[in-house]
Biopython code that builds the backbone (N, CA, C, O; Angstrom):
import numpy as np
from Bio.PDB.StructureBuilder import StructureBuilder

atoms = [
    (1, "MET", "N", (0.760, -1.254, -0.062)),
    (1, "MET", "CA", (0.120, 0.008, -0.107)),
    (1, "MET", "C", (0.950, 1.150, 0.081)),
    (1, "MET", "O", (1.780, 1.282, 0.981)),
    (2, "SER", "N", (0.605, 2.196, -1.069)),
    (2, "SER", "CA", (1.325, 3.287, -1.012)),
    (2, "SER", "C", (1.047, 4.237, 0.001)),
    (2, "SER", "O", (-0.117, 4.248, 0.401)),
    (3, "PRO", "N", (1.990, 5.181, 0.602)),
    (3, "PRO", "CA", (1.599, 6.129, 1.467)),
    (3, "PRO", "C", (0.569, 6.940, 1.153)),
    (3, "PRO", "O", (-0.096, 7.280, 2.132)),
    (4, "ASP", "N", (0.126, 7.473, -0.164)),
    (4, "ASP", "CA", (-0.896, 8.091, -0.777)),
    (4, "ASP", "C", (-2.256, 7.319, -0.428)),
    (4, "ASP", "O", (-3.263, 7.857, 0.034)),
    (5, "ARG", "N", (-2.125, 6.146, -0.692)),
    (5, "ARG", "CA", (-3.377, 5.064, -0.464)),
    (5, "ARG", "C", (-3.824, 5.316, 0.899)),
    (5, "ARG", "O", (-4.934, 5.793, 1.138)),
    (6, "GLY", "N", (-2.962, 4.998, 1.813)),
    (6, "GLY", "CA", (-3.176, 5.197, 3.433)),
    (6, "GLY", "C", (-3.974, 6.375, 3.854)),
    (6, "GLY", "O", (-4.915, 6.287, 4.643)),
    (7, "GLY", "N", (-3.497, 7.693, 3.202)),
    (7, "GLY", "CA", (-4.088, 8.735, 3.469)),
    (7, "GLY", "C", (-5.670, 8.767, 2.920)),
    (7, "GLY", "O", (-6.625, 9.190, 3.570)),
    (8, "GLU", "N", (-5.704, 8.327, 1.837)),
    (8, "GLU", "CA", (-6.909, 8.229, 1.204)),
    (8, "GLU", "C", (-7.963, 7.443, 1.917)),
    (8, "GLU", "O", (-9.120, 7.852, 2.015)),
    (9, "ILE", "N", (-7.540, 6.289, 2.422)),
    (9, "ILE", "CA", (-8.179, 5.491, 3.359)),
    (9, "ILE", "C", (-8.748, 6.057, 4.536)),
    (9, "ILE", "O", (-9.946, 5.917, 4.781)),
    (10, "ALA", "N", (-7.863, 6.778, 5.388)),
    (10, "ALA", "CA", (-8.013, 7.481, 6.462)),
    (10, "ALA", "C", (-9.087, 8.510, 6.313)),
    (10, "ALA", "O", (-10.047, 8.501, 7.084)),
    (11, "ILE", "N", (-8.954, 9.549, 5.198)),
    (11, "ILE", "CA", (-10.065, 10.254, 4.757)),
    (11, "ILE", "C", (-11.404, 9.792, 4.491)),
    (11, "ILE", "O", (-12.451, 10.242, 4.957)),
    (12, "ARG", "N", (-11.255, 8.923, 3.755)),
    (12, "ARG", "CA", (-12.552, 8.101, 3.577)),
    (12, "ARG", "C", (-13.287, 7.353, 4.751)),
    (12, "ARG", "O", (-14.492, 7.104, 4.735)),
    (13, "GLU", "N", (-12.478, 7.045, 5.711)),
    (13, "GLU", "CA", (-12.945, 6.644, 6.820)),
    (13, "GLU", "C", (-13.430, 7.720, 7.744)),
    (13, "GLU", "O", (-14.447, 7.476, 8.393)),
    (14, "ARG", "N", (-12.916, 8.720, 7.870)),
    (14, "ARG", "CA", (-13.244, 9.868, 8.616)),
    (14, "ARG", "C", (-14.750, 10.470, 7.919)),
    (14, "ARG", "O", (-15.699, 10.761, 8.647)),
    (15, "MET", "N", (-14.797, 10.588, 6.609)),
    (15, "MET", "CA", (-15.851, 11.084, 5.829)),
    (15, "MET", "C", (-17.006, 10.293, 6.068)),
    (15, "MET", "O", (-18.063, 10.885, 6.282)),
    (16, "THR", "N", (-16.974, 8.919, 6.066)),
    (16, "THR", "CA", (-17.954, 8.062, 6.171)),
    (16, "THR", "C", (-18.478, 7.636, 7.553)),
    (16, "THR", "O", (-19.667, 7.404, 7.777)),
    (17, "ASN", "N", (-17.364, 7.541, 8.579)),
    (17, "ASN", "CA", (-17.825, 6.792, 9.896)),
    (17, "ASN", "C", (-17.543, 8.145, 10.750)),
    (17, "ASN", "O", (-17.833, 7.982, 11.935)),
    (18, "GLY", "N", (-17.124, 9.246, 10.489)),
    (18, "GLY", "CA", (-16.893, 10.312, 11.581)),
    (18, "GLY", "C", (-18.028, 11.132, 11.937)),
    (18, "GLY", "O", (-18.933, 11.308, 11.121)),
    (19, "PRO", "N", (-18.051, 11.613, 13.009)),
    (19, "PRO", "CA", (-19.252, 12.572, 13.457)),
    (19, "PRO", "C", (-19.498, 13.753, 12.373)),
    (19, "PRO", "O", (-18.569, 14.367, 11.849)),
    (20, "VAL", "N", (-20.772, 13.973, 12.123)),
    (20, "VAL", "CA", (-20.897, 15.046, 10.994)),
    (20, "VAL", "C", (-20.751, 16.239, 11.457)),
    (20, "VAL", "O", (-20.209, 16.978, 10.635)),
    (21, "ALA", "N", (-21.059, 16.818, 12.614)),
    (21, "ALA", "CA", (-20.835, 18.407, 12.809)),
    (21, "ALA", "C", (-19.338, 18.829, 12.555)),
    (21, "ALA", "O", (-19.168, 19.838, 11.872)),
    (22, "PRO", "N", (-18.259, 18.171, 13.027)),
    (22, "PRO", "CA", (-16.913, 18.510, 12.918)),
    (22, "PRO", "C", (-16.746, 18.563, 11.539)),
    (22, "PRO", "O", (-16.056, 19.477, 11.086)),
    (23, "LEU", "N", (-17.336, 17.614, 10.661)),
    (23, "LEU", "CA", (-17.072, 17.549, 9.060)),
    (23, "LEU", "C", (-17.720, 19.020, 8.464)),
    (23, "LEU", "O", (-17.107, 19.825, 7.764)),
    (24, "ILE", "N", (-18.806, 19.114, 8.830)),
    (24, "ILE", "CA", (-19.531, 20.251, 8.203)),
    (24, "ILE", "C", (-18.562, 21.578, 8.534)),
    (24, "ILE", "O", (-18.187, 22.411, 7.709)),
    (25, "ARG", "N", (-18.284, 21.547, 9.851)),
    (25, "ARG", "CA", (-17.249, 22.801, 10.023)),
    (25, "ARG", "C", (-16.237, 22.953, 9.121)),
    (25, "ARG", "O", (-16.006, 23.965, 8.460)),
    (26, "ARG", "N", (-15.654, 21.943, 9.112)),
    (26, "ARG", "CA", (-14.273, 21.782, 8.519)),
    (26, "ARG", "C", (-14.427, 22.277, 6.943)),
    (26, "ARG", "O", (-13.712, 23.129, 6.415)),
    (27, "LEU", "N", (-15.478, 21.585, 6.327)),
    (27, "LEU", "CA", (-15.773, 21.642, 4.836)),
    (27, "LEU", "C", (-16.653, 23.124, 4.847)),
    (27, "LEU", "O", (-16.623, 23.711, 3.765)),
    (28, "ALA", "N", (-17.189, 23.584, 5.602)),
    (28, "ALA", "CA", (-17.836, 24.902, 5.171)),
    (28, "ALA", "C", (-16.773, 26.145, 5.761)),
    (28, "ALA", "O", (-17.131, 27.294, 5.501)),
    (29, "VAL", "N", (-15.811, 26.013, 6.343)),
    (29, "VAL", "CA", (-14.747, 27.132, 6.639)),
    (29, "VAL", "C", (-14.286, 27.840, 5.350)),
    (29, "VAL", "O", (-14.494, 29.039, 5.169)),
    (30, "PRO", "N", (-13.528, 26.895, 4.285)),
    (30, "PRO", "CA", (-13.186, 27.527, 3.024)),
    (30, "PRO", "C", (-14.171, 28.191, 2.378)),
    (30, "PRO", "O", (-13.907, 29.320, 1.967)),
    (31, "SER", "N", (-15.284, 27.727, 2.192)),
    (31, "SER", "CA", (-16.554, 28.326, 1.391)),
    (31, "SER", "C", (-16.778, 29.658, 1.932)),
    (31, "SER", "O", (-16.787, 30.681, 1.249)),
    (32, "VAL", "N", (-17.014, 29.583, 3.570)),
    (32, "VAL", "CA", (-17.266, 30.951, 4.155)),
    (32, "VAL", "C", (-16.134, 32.146, 3.710)),
    (32, "VAL", "O", (-16.413, 33.270, 3.295)),
    (33, "ILE", "N", (-15.018, 31.675, 3.880)),
    (33, "ILE", "CA", (-13.865, 32.431, 3.718)),
    (33, "ILE", "C", (-13.711, 32.970, 2.078)),
    (33, "ILE", "O", (-13.311, 34.079, 1.724)),
    (34, "GLY", "N", (-14.043, 32.124, 1.424)),
    (34, "GLY", "CA", (-14.070, 32.625, -0.180)),
    (34, "GLY", "C", (-15.252, 33.599, -0.256)),
    (34, "GLY", "O", (-15.025, 34.706, -0.744)),
    (35, "MET", "N", (-16.408, 33.328, 0.144)),
    (35, "MET", "CA", (-17.544, 34.441, 0.050)),
    (35, "MET", "C", (-17.251, 35.558, 0.776)),
    (35, "MET", "O", (-17.568, 36.655, 0.317)),
    (36, "LEU", "N", (-16.576, 35.448, 2.072)),
    (36, "LEU", "CA", (-16.219, 36.941, 2.698)),
    (36, "LEU", "C", (-15.366, 37.582, 1.756)),
    (36, "LEU", "O", (-15.601, 38.735, 1.394)),
    (37, "THR", "N", (-14.170, 36.780, 1.231)),
    (37, "THR", "CA", (-13.167, 37.625, 0.394)),
    (37, "THR", "C", (-13.913, 38.042, -0.740)),
    (37, "THR", "O", (-13.617, 39.172, -1.131)),
    (38, "THR", "N", (-14.677, 37.528, -1.293)),
    (38, "THR", "CA", (-15.508, 38.312, -2.538)),
    (38, "THR", "C", (-16.243, 39.394, -2.099)),
    (38, "THR", "O", (-16.222, 40.412, -2.791)),
    (39, "ALA", "N", (-16.992, 39.364, -0.915)),
    (39, "ALA", "CA", (-17.862, 40.463, -0.224)),
    (39, "ALA", "C", (-16.740, 41.577, 0.020)),
    (39, "ALA", "O", (-16.929, 42.713, -0.415)),
    (40, "ILE", "N", (-15.713, 41.291, 0.630)),
    (40, "ILE", "CA", (-14.721, 42.381, 0.897)),
    (40, "ILE", "C", (-14.124, 43.083, -0.232)),
    (40, "ILE", "O", (-14.005, 44.308, -0.242)),
    (41, "TYR", "N", (-13.698, 42.229, -1.305)),
    (41, "TYR", "CA", (-13.294, 42.848, -2.387)),
    (41, "TYR", "C", (-14.385, 43.858, -2.950)),
    (41, "TYR", "O", (-14.071, 45.037, -3.114)),
    (42, "ASN", "N", (-15.504, 43.460, -3.210)),
    (42, "ASN", "CA", (-16.670, 44.335, -3.596)),
    (42, "ASN", "C", (-16.879, 45.555, -2.823)),
    (42, "ASN", "O", (-17.231, 46.604, -3.363)),
    (43, "MET", "N", (-16.674, 45.445, -1.601)),
    (43, "MET", "CA", (-16.786, 46.636, -0.657)),
    (43, "MET", "C", (-15.587, 47.652, -1.038)),
    (43, "MET", "O", (-15.670, 48.862, -1.245)),
    (44, "ALA", "N", (-14.587, 46.917, -1.066)),
    (44, "ALA", "CA", (-13.173, 47.817, -1.369)),
    (44, "ALA", "C", (-13.265, 48.503, -2.780)),
    (44, "ALA", "O", (-12.841, 49.640, -2.985)),
    (45, "ASP", "N", (-13.881, 47.678, -3.771)),
    (45, "ASP", "CA", (-13.807, 48.365, -5.078)),
    (45, "ASP", "C", (-14.905, 49.131, -5.182)),
    (45, "ASP", "O", (-14.858, 49.935, -6.113)),
    (46, "THR", "N", (-15.982, 49.141, -4.458)),
    (46, "THR", "CA", (-16.919, 50.212, -4.635)),
    (46, "THR", "C", (-16.338, 51.343, -3.982)),
    (46, "THR", "O", (-16.399, 52.431, -4.555)),
    (47, "PHE", "N", (-15.718, 51.235, -2.737)),
    (47, "PHE", "CA", (-15.418, 52.529, -2.088)),
    (47, "PHE", "C", (-14.207, 53.310, -3.000)),
    (47, "PHE", "O", (-14.249, 54.540, -3.037)),
    (48, "PHE", "N", (-13.224, 52.655, -3.669)),
    (48, "PHE", "CA", (-12.134, 53.432, -4.263)),
    (48, "PHE", "C", (-12.963, 53.916, -5.773)),
    (48, "PHE", "O", (-12.779, 55.025, -6.276)),
    (49, "VAL", "N", (-13.699, 53.083, -6.245)),
    (49, "VAL", "CA", (-14.483, 53.469, -7.582)),
    (49, "VAL", "C", (-15.313, 54.699, -7.217)),
    (49, "VAL", "O", (-15.347, 55.652, -7.997)),
    (50, "SER", "N", (-15.897, 54.713, -6.211)),
    (50, "SER", "CA", (-16.825, 55.863, -5.772)),
    (50, "SER", "C", (-15.935, 57.127, -5.765)),
    (50, "SER", "O", (-16.416, 58.150, -6.251)),
    (51, "GLN", "N", (-14.916, 57.149, -5.354)),
    (51, "GLN", "CA", (-13.981, 58.160, -5.383)),
    (51, "GLN", "C", (-13.844, 58.829, -6.839)),
    (51, "GLN", "O", (-13.563, 60.026, -6.907)),
    (52, "ILE", "N", (-13.981, 58.296, -7.652)),
    (52, "ILE", "CA", (-13.893, 58.806, -9.264)),
    (52, "ILE", "C", (-15.057, 59.450, -9.795)),
    (52, "ILE", "O", (-15.027, 60.407, -10.568)),
    (53, "SER", "N", (-16.186, 58.832, -9.306)),
    (53, "SER", "CA", (-17.380, 59.430, -9.895)),
    (53, "SER", "C", (-18.683, 58.651, -9.426)),
    (53, "SER", "O", (-18.584, 57.536, -8.915)),
    (54, "THR", "N", (-19.918, 59.283, -9.619)),
    (54, "THR", "CA", (-21.018, 58.492, -9.272)),
    (54, "THR", "C", (-21.458, 57.561, -10.349)),
    (54, "THR", "O", (-22.157, 56.573, -10.124)),
    (55, "ALA", "N", (-21.040, 57.899, -11.490)),
    (55, "ALA", "CA", (-21.334, 57.006, -12.530)),
    (55, "ALA", "C", (-20.563, 55.598, -12.369)),
    (55, "ALA", "O", (-21.181, 54.539, -12.483)),
    (56, "ALA", "N", (-19.140, 55.644, -12.089)),
    (56, "ALA", "CA", (-18.173, 54.813, -11.925)),
    (56, "ALA", "C", (-18.816, 53.955, -10.738)),
    (56, "ALA", "O", (-18.755, 52.725, -10.718)),
    (57, "SER", "N", (-19.422, 54.702, -9.778)),
    (57, "SER", "CA", (-19.914, 53.968, -8.686)),
    (57, "SER", "C", (-21.173, 52.960, -9.099)),
    (57, "SER", "O", (-21.426, 51.830, -8.681)),
    (58, "ALA", "N", (-21.718, 53.605, -9.863)),
    (58, "ALA", "CA", (-23.161, 52.863, -10.615)),
    (58, "ALA", "C", (-22.994, 51.855, -11.422)),
    (58, "ALA", "O", (-23.799, 50.958, -11.671)),
    (59, "ALA", "N", (-21.750, 52.039, -11.900)),
    (59, "ALA", "CA", (-21.166, 50.789, -12.810)),
    (59, "ALA", "C", (-20.909, 49.652, -12.083)),
    (59, "ALA", "O", (-21.445, 48.603, -12.441)),
    (60, "VAL", "N", (-20.105, 49.675, -11.021)),
    (60, "VAL", "CA", (-19.794, 48.759, -10.167)),
    (60, "VAL", "C", (-20.944, 48.264, -9.309)),
    (60, "VAL", "O", (-20.818, 47.188, -8.725)),
    (61, "GLY", "N", (-22.127, 49.023, -9.187)),
    (61, "GLY", "CA", (-23.259, 48.678, -8.512)),
    (61, "GLY", "C", (-24.356, 47.964, -9.630)),
    (61, "GLY", "O", (-25.503, 47.656, -9.305)),
    (62, "ILE", "N", (-23.892, 47.796, -10.757)),
    (62, "ILE", "CA", (-24.843, 47.159, -11.720)),
    (62, "ILE", "C", (-23.843, 45.733, -12.096)),
    (62, "ILE", "O", (-24.398, 44.660, -12.331)),
    (63, "SER", "N", (-22.527, 45.851, -12.116)),
    (63, "SER", "CA", (-21.703, 44.705, -12.211)),
    (63, "SER", "C", (-21.603, 43.737, -10.976)),
    (63, "SER", "O", (-21.220, 42.574, -11.108)),
    (64, "LEU", "N", (-21.953, 44.260, -9.819)),
    (64, "LEU", "CA", (-22.175, 43.134, -8.819)),
    (64, "LEU", "C", (-23.176, 42.207, -8.847)),
    (64, "LEU", "O", (-22.927, 41.069, -8.451)),
    (65, "PRO", "N", (-24.335, 42.510, -9.271)),
    (65, "PRO", "CA", (-25.365, 41.481, -9.408)),
    (65, "PRO", "C", (-25.252, 40.393, -10.665)),
    (65, "PRO", "O", (-25.762, 39.272, -10.685)),
    (66, "LEU", "N", (-24.669, 40.846, -11.422)),
    (66, "LEU", "CA", (-24.241, 40.150, -12.571)),
    (66, "LEU", "C", (-22.997, 39.164, -12.297)),
    (66, "LEU", "O", (-22.880, 38.086, -12.879)),
    (67, "MET", "N", (-22.105, 39.639, -11.373)),
    (67, "MET", "CA", (-21.120, 38.682, -11.191)),
    (67, "MET", "C", (-21.738, 37.587, -10.004)),
    (67, "MET", "O", (-21.287, 36.452, -9.850)),
    (68, "THR", "N", (-22.658, 38.068, -9.350)),
    (68, "THR", "CA", (-23.149, 37.022, -8.556)),
    (68, "THR", "C", (-24.030, 36.060, -9.206)),
    (68, "THR", "O", (-24.059, 34.909, -8.771)),
    (69, "ILE", "N", (-24.855, 36.450, -10.339)),
    (69, "ILE", "CA", (-25.394, 35.541, -11.363)),
    (69, "ILE", "C", (-24.265, 34.363, -11.648)),
    (69, "ILE", "O", (-24.321, 33.190, -11.278)),
    (70, "ILE", "N", (-23.368, 34.926, -12.307)),
    (70, "ILE", "CA", (-22.314, 34.070, -12.786)),
    (70, "ILE", "C", (-21.670, 33.116, -11.959)),
    (70, "ILE", "O", (-21.341, 31.997, -12.352)),
    (71, "GLN", "N", (-21.428, 33.704, -10.423)),
    (71, "GLN", "CA", (-21.056, 32.816, -9.548)),
    (71, "GLN", "C", (-21.973, 31.701, -8.996)),
    (71, "GLN", "O", (-21.580, 30.623, -8.551)),
    (72, "ALA", "N", (-23.293, 32.134, -9.093)),
    (72, "ALA", "CA", (-24.403, 30.997, -8.617)),
    (72, "ALA", "C", (-24.450, 30.082, -9.792)),
    (72, "ALA", "O", (-24.814, 28.927, -9.567)),
    (73, "ALA", "N", (-24.137, 30.422, -11.020)),
    (73, "ALA", "CA", (-24.173, 29.344, -12.207)),
    (73, "ALA", "C", (-23.112, 28.381, -11.990)),
    (73, "ALA", "O", (-23.236, 27.188, -12.267)),
    (74, "GLY", "N", (-22.028, 28.921, -11.474)),
    (74, "GLY", "CA", (-20.716, 27.989, -11.076)),
    (74, "GLY", "C", (-21.079, 26.994, -10.079)),
    (74, "GLY", "O", (-20.918, 25.778, -10.178)),
    (75, "PHE", "N", (-21.692, 27.777, -8.901)),
    (75, "PHE", "CA", (-22.198, 26.969, -7.687)),
    (75, "PHE", "C", (-23.022, 25.659, -8.092)),
    (75, "PHE", "O", (-22.943, 24.545, -7.576)),
    (76, "MET", "N", (-23.870, 26.099, -9.197)),
    (76, "MET", "CA", (-24.953, 25.120, -9.493)),
    (76, "MET", "C", (-24.267, 23.951, -9.976)),
    (76, "MET", "O", (-24.698, 22.879, -9.550)),
    (77, "PHE", "N", (-23.317, 23.922, -10.753)),
    (77, "PHE", "CA", (-22.501, 22.827, -11.401)),
    (77, "PHE", "C", (-21.571, 22.256, -10.048)),
    (77, "PHE", "O", (-21.515, 21.039, -9.873)),
    (78, "ALA", "N", (-20.961, 23.045, -9.252)),
    (78, "ALA", "CA", (-20.257, 22.655, -8.246)),
    (78, "ALA", "C", (-21.088, 21.640, -7.350)),
    (78, "ALA", "O", (-20.851, 20.440, -7.214)),
    (79, "MET", "N", (-22.081, 22.352, -6.784)),
    (79, "MET", "CA", (-22.730, 21.526, -5.612)),
    (79, "MET", "C", (-23.727, 20.569, -6.368)),
    (79, "MET", "O", (-23.920, 19.529, -5.738)),
    (80, "GLY", "N", (-24.207, 20.634, -7.210)),
    (80, "GLY", "CA", (-25.036, 19.499, -7.915)),
    (80, "GLY", "C", (-23.997, 18.315, -8.425)),
    (80, "GLY", "O", (-24.253, 17.125, -8.241)),
    (81, "GLY", "N", (-22.926, 18.725, -9.017)),
    (81, "GLY", "CA", (-21.745, 17.637, -9.389)),
    (81, "GLY", "C", (-21.304, 17.236, -7.973)),
    (81, "GLY", "O", (-21.249, 16.011, -7.858)),
    (82, "SER", "N", (-21.055, 17.748, -7.132)),
    (82, "SER", "CA", (-20.199, 17.095, -5.758)),
    (82, "SER", "C", (-21.135, 16.207, -5.165)),
    (82, "SER", "O", (-20.753, 15.130, -4.708)),
    (83, "SER", "N", (-22.621, 16.645, -5.120)),
    (83, "SER", "CA", (-23.509, 15.633, -4.538)),
    (83, "SER", "C", (-23.814, 14.475, -5.442)),
    (83, "SER", "O", (-24.202, 13.496, -4.805)),
    (84, "LEU", "N", (-23.767, 14.337, -6.460)),
    (84, "LEU", "CA", (-23.599, 13.294, -7.429)),
    (84, "LEU", "C", (-22.579, 12.464, -7.191)),
    (84, "LEU", "O", (-22.787, 11.276, -6.944)),
    (85, "ILE", "N", (-21.197, 13.056, -7.242)),
    (85, "ILE", "CA", (-20.201, 12.360, -7.379)),
    (85, "ILE", "C", (-19.893, 11.566, -5.839)),
    (85, "ILE", "O", (-19.209, 10.547, -5.739)),
    (86, "SER", "N", (-20.516, 12.235, -4.759)),
    (86, "SER", "CA", (-20.351, 11.736, -3.586)),
    (86, "SER", "C", (-21.368, 10.427, -3.242)),
    (86, "SER", "O", (-21.061, 9.452, -2.556)),
    (87, "ARG", "N", (-22.394, 10.623, -3.770)),
    (87, "ARG", "CA", (-23.563, 9.399, -3.770)),
    (87, "ARG", "C", (-22.877, 8.489, -4.649)),
    (87, "ARG", "O", (-23.022, 7.363, -4.173)),
    (88, "HIS", "N", (-22.055, 8.435, -5.930)),
    (88, "HIS", "CA", (-21.660, 7.401, -6.607)),
    (88, "HIS", "C", (-20.449, 6.921, -5.832)),
    (88, "HIS", "O", (-20.330, 5.710, -5.644)),
    (89, "LEU", "N", (-19.455, 7.845, -5.322)),
    (89, "LEU", "CA", (-18.272, 7.168, -4.612)),
    (89, "LEU", "C", (-18.809, 6.538, -3.479)),
    (89, "LEU", "O", (-18.110, 5.580, -3.150)),
    (90, "GLY", "N", (-19.954, 6.744, -2.635)),
    (90, "GLY", "CA", (-20.292, 6.072, -1.543)),
    (90, "GLY", "C", (-20.746, 4.565, -1.904)),
    (90, "GLY", "O", (-20.485, 3.537, -1.279)),
    (91, "ALA", "N", (-21.423, 4.706, -2.968)),
    (91, "ALA", "CA", (-21.980, 3.324, -3.539)),
    (91, "ALA", "C", (-20.754, 2.589, -4.469)),
    (91, "ALA", "O", (-21.036, 1.657, -5.222)),
    (92, "LYS", "N", (-19.608, 3.018, -4.360)),
    (92, "LYS", "CA", (-18.536, 2.357, -4.919)),
    (92, "LYS", "C", (-18.437, 2.321, -6.548)),
    (92, "LYS", "O", (-17.743, 1.519, -7.173)),
    (93, "ARG", "N", (-19.182, 3.243, -7.068)),
    (93, "ARG", "CA", (-19.254, 3.472, -8.693)),
    (93, "ARG", "C", (-18.181, 4.807, -9.164)),
    (93, "ARG", "O", (-18.526, 5.946, -9.479)),
    (94, "LYS", "N", (-17.126, 4.378, -9.110)),
    (94, "LYS", "CA", (-16.303, 5.339, -9.379)),
    (94, "LYS", "C", (-16.271, 5.718, -10.861)),
    (94, "LYS", "O", (-16.033, 6.893, -11.144)),
    (95, "LYS", "N", (-16.485, 4.842, -11.812)),
    (95, "LYS", "CA", (-16.748, 5.372, -12.966)),
    (95, "LYS", "C", (-17.873, 6.114, -13.413)),
    (95, "LYS", "O", (-17.828, 6.839, -14.407)),
    (96, "GLU", "N", (-19.007, 5.933, -12.616)),
    (96, "GLU", "CA", (-19.910, 6.847, -12.757)),
    (96, "GLU", "C", (-19.644, 8.177, -12.348)),
    (96, "GLU", "O", (-19.929, 9.149, -13.048)),
    (97, "ALA", "N", (-19.051, 8.258, -11.117)),
    (97, "ALA", "CA", (-18.326, 9.560, -10.458)),
    (97, "ALA", "C", (-17.535, 10.318, -11.403)),
    (97, "ALA", "O", (-17.611, 11.547, -11.434)),
    (98, "ASP", "N", (-16.734, 9.620, -12.222)),
    (98, "ASP", "CA", (-15.903, 10.338, -12.938)),
    (98, "ASP", "C", (-16.648, 10.923, -14.142)),
    (98, "ASP", "O", (-16.306, 12.024, -14.575)),
    (99, "GLN", "N", (-17.694, 10.208, -14.725)),
    (99, "GLN", "CA", (-18.330, 10.774, -15.684)),
    (99, "GLN", "C", (-19.014, 12.124, -15.217)),
    (99, "GLN", "O", (-18.907, 13.199, -15.806)),
    (100, "VAL", "N", (-19.758, 11.880, -14.023)),
    (100, "VAL", "CA", (-20.340, 13.120, -13.547)),
    (100, "VAL", "C", (-19.482, 14.374, -13.225)),
    (100, "VAL", "O", (-19.860, 15.545, -13.285)),
    (101, "LEU", "N", (-18.061, 13.836, -12.815)),
    (101, "LEU", "CA", (-17.230, 15.130, -12.864)),
    (101, "LEU", "C", (-16.727, 15.673, -14.321)),
    (101, "LEU", "O", (-16.424, 16.849, -14.527)),
    (102, "ALA", "N", (-16.692, 14.796, -15.149)),
    (102, "ALA", "CA", (-16.319, 15.228, -16.641)),
    (102, "ALA", "C", (-17.437, 16.225, -17.433)),
    (102, "ALA", "O", (-17.167, 17.041, -18.314)),
    (103, "THR", "N", (-18.701, 15.938, -16.892)),
    (103, "THR", "CA", (-20.090, 16.211, -17.369)),
    (103, "THR", "C", (-20.158, 17.802, -16.867)),
    (103, "THR", "O", (-20.405, 18.743, -17.621)),
    (104, "ALA", "N", (-19.871, 17.913, -15.345)),
    (104, "ALA", "CA", (-19.785, 19.181, -14.815)),
    (104, "ALA", "C", (-18.775, 20.148, -15.240)),
    (104, "ALA", "O", (-19.028, 21.323, -15.508)),
    (105, "LEU", "N", (-17.557, 19.574, -15.294)),
    (105, "LEU", "CA", (-16.413, 20.404, -15.857)),
    (105, "LEU", "C", (-16.826, 20.970, -17.204)),
    (105, "LEU", "O", (-16.699, 22.172, -17.435)),
    (106, "PHE", "N", (-17.407, 19.971, -18.251)),
    (106, "PHE", "CA", (-17.784, 20.515, -19.736)),
    (106, "PHE", "C", (-18.742, 21.556, -19.620)),
    (106, "PHE", "O", (-18.631, 22.616, -20.236)),
    (107, "GLY", "N", (-19.864, 21.237, -18.700)),
    (107, "GLY", "CA", (-20.913, 22.015, -18.439)),
    (107, "GLY", "C", (-20.507, 23.494, -18.090)),
    (107, "GLY", "O", (-21.002, 24.435, -18.712)),
    (108, "VAL", "N", (-19.681, 23.658, -17.174)),
    (108, "VAL", "CA", (-19.242, 24.909, -16.533)),
    (108, "VAL", "C", (-18.484, 25.515, -17.367)),
    (108, "VAL", "O", (-18.472, 26.746, -17.349)),
    (109, "THR", "N", (-17.574, 24.707, -18.410)),
    (109, "THR", "CA", (-16.712, 25.379, -19.360)),
    (109, "THR", "C", (-17.832, 25.867, -20.600)),
    (109, "THR", "O", (-17.693, 27.012, -21.031)),
    (110, "VAL", "N", (-18.709, 25.183, -21.053)),
    (110, "VAL", "CA", (-19.678, 25.651, -22.036)),
    (110, "VAL", "C", (-20.271, 26.903, -21.424)),
    (110, "VAL", "O", (-20.342, 27.828, -22.233)),
    (111, "LEU", "N", (-20.698, 27.164, -20.253)),
    (111, "LEU", "CA", (-21.542, 28.075, -19.714)),
    (111, "LEU", "C", (-20.295, 29.472, -19.448)),
    (111, "LEU", "O", (-20.583, 30.668, -19.398)),
    (112, "THR", "N", (-19.240, 29.010, -19.343)),
    (112, "THR", "CA", (-18.290, 30.139, -19.087)),
    (112, "THR", "C", (-18.123, 30.880, -20.566)),
    (112, "THR", "O", (-18.032, 32.086, -20.798)),
    (113, "LEU", "N", (-18.112, 29.814, -21.445)),
    (113, "LEU", "CA", (-17.697, 30.325, -22.748)),
    (113, "LEU", "C", (-18.972, 31.184, -23.470)),
    (113, "LEU", "O", (-18.844, 32.136, -24.240)),
    (114, "PHE", "N", (-19.970, 30.702, -23.100)),
    (114, "PHE", "CA", (-21.267, 31.504, -23.231)),
    (114, "PHE", "C", (-21.352, 32.723, -22.740)),
    (114, "PHE", "O", (-21.771, 33.647, -23.437)),
    (115, "ILE", "N", (-20.920, 32.911, -21.320)),
    (115, "ILE", "CA", (-21.239, 34.005, -20.774)),
    (115, "ILE", "C", (-20.028, 35.100, -21.208)),
    (115, "ILE", "O", (-20.205, 36.317, -21.265)),
    (116, "PHE", "N", (-18.870, 34.463, -21.476)),
    (116, "PHE", "CA", (-17.666, 35.406, -22.100)),
    (116, "PHE", "C", (-18.117, 35.968, -23.498)),
    (116, "PHE", "O", (-17.847, 37.142, -23.751)),
    (117, "ALA", "N", (-18.876, 35.101, -24.542)),
    (117, "ALA", "CA", (-19.299, 35.319, -25.614)),
    (117, "ALA", "C", (-20.453, 36.691, -25.502)),
    (117, "ALA", "O", (-20.440, 37.696, -26.213)),
    (118, "ILE", "N", (-21.317, 36.401, -24.501)),
    (118, "ILE", "CA", (-22.197, 37.569, -24.299)),
    (118, "ILE", "C", (-21.546, 38.761, -23.850)),
    (118, "ILE", "O", (-21.872, 39.875, -24.260)),
    (119, "GLY", "N", (-20.602, 38.551, -22.991)),
    (119, "GLY", "CA", (-19.834, 39.825, -22.344)),
    (119, "GLY", "C", (-19.103, 40.700, -23.467)),
    (119, "GLY", "O", (-18.470, 41.707, -23.149)),
]
sb = StructureBuilder()
sb.init_structure("model")
sb.init_model(0)
sb.init_chain("A")
sb.init_seg("    ")
for serial, (resi, resn, name, xyz) in enumerate(atoms, 1):
    if name == "N":
        sb.init_residue(resn, " ", resi, " ")
    sb.init_atom(name, np.array(xyz, "f"), 0.0, 1.0, " ", f" {name:<3s}", serial, name[0])
structure = sb.get_structure()
């Protein structure tokens, strides 16, 4: 057994048989930090842009909801895909999990290119 494989088994054991509350906290913290970073960035951006003019501040105000919609579309693929992947992995169906991952990556890539083309 390789050292990598032993770590994978330990993680699988902790994820499948460990208490749920610590897992939720451990997995939620990076998401919360990411969302807080985005919010702080937008507030700082709004502050500095508002020093230029009210029109510039309005442009930031209009772009924030658009950015949030784009982010939500990405979260749709991430959350839906991760849910399906975890169910397949729990049922020991790695091939199906790989297919879901490929489909989610393809879907978010197509969506990104579509948004890029519109923008």
